[in-house]
Structures are given as C-alpha cells and as structure tokens.
N, C-alpha and C positions, 0 to 999 in steps of 0.2 A: 283851261276849264276849271271852274270852281270845284271845291271838294268838301266832303263831309267825312266824319270818322265813324266807322262802325265799331261797336263794342261787343266783346265776346259775351258779356253778361246778358245781352239781349237775346242770345240764342241758346245758351245752356245754363243749367242750374249750377250752384257752387260745387255740388258733388259730382258733376259730370266733367269729362275730359275733352270731349269733342262734339262737333255737330256735323251731320251728314245731310246733304241736299241733292236732289236730282230734279233738274228743272229745265224748262225751255226759256231761252233768253228773249227779251223784248227786241222788236225789230227797229228800234231807234235808241240812240244814246239817252241816258237819263239826264235830268237837268244838271246834276252834279256828279263828278267822279267821286271815288272814295278811297281812303286808306283804312287801316284798322289797328286795333290793339292786340291782334292775334295773327297767327300764320294760317295760310290756306294752301291747299293743293286742289287744282281742278283739272279735269280730263274732258276733252271734247269728244262726246260720244257719237253725235251725228250732226249733219249740216255744216254750216260755216258761220264764222263770226268775225267782225272787226273788233280788235282788242286794243283800246287806247291805254298805253301803259308808260308812265313816266315821260310823257310827251312824245312817244313814238307809237305809231299805229301798226299793228301786226294783223295779218289775215291768218286765222287759225282754222284748222280742218280736223276731221276725225283722226284720233290717234295721237294728238298732241297733248302733252302733259306739262303743266306749269307749276312751279313751286313759288308761291307769292309770299313776300315778307311784309311785316307790318307797315314799313315806310313806303311801300310801293303804292302809287296812286293810279287807279285804273277804272275803266268802264267798258261795257260791252254794247255792241249793236249787231244783232243777228242778221244774217243775209235775208233779204226780203223774199227770195225765192225758195231757198232750202230751209230757212229757219236754223236753229241750233239748239241742241240739247247737251247739257253738261252735267257731270258729277262733281260735286264740290265738298271738300272736307275741311273744316276749320278746327284749329287746335291751339292750345294755350302757348304763350311764349316760354313758359317754364319747361314744357315738354321739349320744345325745340332746343333750348339751352342745354338740357340734360343729355339729349342724344348727341348733340354736336360735341359736347365735352367727353362723353363716355366713348364715343366711336369717332374720335377726331381723325384717325387715319383713313376712315372710309367716307365720313360725311363732312368733315371740316373743310370749309371753303367751297362746298358744292351743295346742290339741291337747295334746301331752305336756308343754308348757311352761306350761300354765294354772296360775294362782295361786289359783283359786277353791277353796272348801271341798270341793266334789265334783269329780271328774275330768270332763274334757270328754266329753260324750255327744252323738252325732249320730244322728238318725233319717233313714235313706236312703230315697229313693223307689225304685221298681222298677229304673230304669236304673242308678242309682248302686249299688244293692244288688248287682245282677248284676256290675257292674264290680269292686266290692270283693271278691266271692267269687272272681272270675277272677284278680285280682292276688295275692290271698292264696294260692290254690291253686298258683300258680307257685312259691311259696317251698318247697312240700312236697318237691320233688325238686331244688331249686337248691343250688348250692354255698354253704355257710354263710359267705360272704365279707362283708367290710365294705361293699364296693361294692354287693352285692346288697341288703342291708338298707337302705342309704341310698336306693337307687333305689326300693324298696318304700315307704318312709316319705314320700318326696317325691311319689310318685304318689298315695298315700293322702291326703296333706294338700292337694295342689293339684288333683287331678282327681276325687276321691271325696268327701271330707268338706267341701271348700270350698263345695259347693252350698248348704250351710246356714249359711254365714258369718253371724255375728251372731245365730244362733239357739242359745240355750243348752239344756242338757239338761233344764231345767225347763219348756220349752215344750210345750204339748199336742201329742200325736202328729199330730193332723189339721193343725195349723199347720206343723209341721216338714215334713210331706208336701207341703203346699201350696207351701212355700219350695223344695222340690226340684222340684216341677212347674213352678215359675216360671222355672226355667232353660231350659225348652223354648221355642223360638221361637214355637210355636203358642200358648203361654200369654202370654208377655211382650209379644208384639206387640199384644195386646188391652188392655194396660195394667192398671190396677187392676181393671177388670171381669173380665179373665181370671184374675187372682190370686184374686179373691173367688169366682169360679165353681169354681176348683180346690179351694178350701177347703171348699166345700159347706156354709157357714154363712151366717147373715144378714150383711148389709153392716155393720150396727152392731157385731155380735160380732167380725167379722174386724178391723174398724178398731180396736176396743179392744184386742184381743189383739196385733195388729201393733205398736201404739204401746207396749204394755207390754213386749213381748219385744225389739223391735228399736230402739225409740225413734223409729220412722218411721211415717208413714202408709202405707197400701198403695200409693198412687201413688208416693211417694218411694222405697219399697223396690223396686218394679218398675222404676222409671226408672233406678235405679242399675244394675240388671241390663242394661237396654236400652243404656245408655251404655257399659258394659263390653263388650257385644257389638259395639257400633259401633267401639270402640277396637280390638277384635280384627280387624274387617274392614279398618280403616284401616292396621293393621300388616301384614296378610297378603294383601291383595287389591288389585287395581288398578281396582276399580270406582269410579265417580264418587261424590263425596260425596252427591249427590242420591239415588243408588241405595242408599247406606248408610242414609240417613235412611228411605227407604221400607222397607228390609229390617228395620229396627228397629220399624216400625209407627207412626212419627210422621207426622202429616199437617200439621204446622206447623213449617216450617224454622227460624223464629226461635226457637221454643221449644226445639228440639233443640240449636241453637247455644248457647243460654243454659245449658241443662243440662250440655252437654259442657264448656264453659269453667269452669263452677262445679266440676265433678268433677275435671278434669285441669289447670285453670289456663291452658290454651292453646286456641286455636281448633282445629277438626278438621283444617284444612289444615296448621297449624303442627305438630300432633301427627303427621300423616302424614309430613311432611318430616323430622322428627326420628327417626322409626322405620323408614322405608322407605329403605334404602341399597342401592345397586347393589353386589353383592359383587365386581364387576369394575371398579368405579370407585374409585380411591384418593383422589381429591380430595374433601374434605368439602363437603357441600352448604351453601351459605350460608343463614343464617336468612332466611326470607321471611315477610312478613305475609300474612294471609288477605285 
C-alpha cells in the first residue's frame, strides 16, 4: 500500500503539546496508508475495525489500546455493520523521548518506546477500559500543555495499560482479559485457580498459553501480582505483615516470605522499613533485619 506522511504541525500550534480527536472511522481503507512525524495513542471505543499496520492486518475491538510510533505505517477500515469509533491522541517526539529517558525503568522498551515490529497493543478489561475512556475524555477540553499530556501518558502507562504487563498484542483476547481480571483481589487471592477460572478455558490450554505469552506458569504469573499487591500494602498501610499475607490470599507464611524475597531481594519487614518513612521524622531509620 502506498503511504503519505502526516505532520504534527498540521494539527497543533507551536505552543501546543498534543492533539485529541474522537471520531468514527471510514468503512473502507483510504487510498494511502500513513506514517507520521509524531507519536499517537488510540483506543477503540465502540464497533470494530480492520487495522493494516506494517504489512499486517489486525481486527480491533472495543477496549483495545495501541501505542503507535512515527515509523509505523497504518490505515483503518471500519466494519461495515458495526462501524468503529476511536479516541486518538497525538503528541510530539520530544515528549516521548523525555518520558522514555526519565522513566526508563517503567516505560523503556514498552508502550510508545517498544522496539517490536508491531506497535504495543493492549486489551483492557472492563474496569481498565472505563478508566482509559475517562482519562482520555479529560483531554478533550484540557489546555494543550506539556504538563497535561505527560500526566495523561503516565496515567495511561502506569494505571491503565500496565495491567497487562508482559502480555503482547499477539496474545489471544481471552488471555489478555484474564490478565486484566487477575488484577482484581477477588481473582488473585485464589491463585492460579482464580486466573484459570477467569480465562474460561481448560487448565491445560491456559497453562500452555500463559507459558507461551509470558514465559511463566499461571501460578508464577498470579504470584507476581499478589506479591506486588503485598508490596503496595507494606508501603502504604500500617497493618501487620500477617494481615498483609492474609489479604494476598496466602495460607503459608514461609511460602509468602520466599516469594517476596525472590521478587524484591529483601524480606517484607526490610521492605517496609525502607519504604515507610515518617514525614515528620528527619532521622533516617537504621536498617534492621527481619
């Protein structure tokens, strides 16, 4: 397919940092595909569309979120029956470079900084989908400032798309949705059994897919989420470590301690002492052993 290049200067003024659009897609491919001199994020809000991207055709549905890079060549063709509405946010390459550099441990090599052949594509569960729509809609009437687009992208990468961390765009939709569901305490507290139930597939099929997509077994995948939740509680709450263990669904304290130290390199007590600081206490807390 022939291509043309879209320029950011045709959409925003020099003093603006981003462009927001909410539109219905045409029901046929344009005469030419396009790349751009900017980055963009788009969310499928309703309907369905064929997305021709770098020579591959994807079928995209509501809840799918894509991070498109300047070099990506793509075009859309909405489903003739359902049509398709998307939210689209364009932003300058300088913004992407700054965030990728400053937050390399979180964004580097992922989202708009992905080095894969196809752009990063995330399938959001219902709660994440609703959150994505909400944060995107807020841009519609926001001042087109650099601070505003950086805030949006950080929320999108840390609180929306991060739920499917480690799940690439090639993952089956049912598996991506199960990964989103696994962020819920009602699911992850049940361990691998909760994840497999959320997937709605056979135990063997879920295990094969999980290993293929994430490199982990269902137990390993869910335990990472449980331990991350435990770390959150240890950072932000004063409940006892025993209560943290119970809140994460573990019934074996030794197993929890072993998993936690493997993931964070320290015991839960050491982690808490490093991360809970009295804001009115200037003296540094001495390191203590568990």
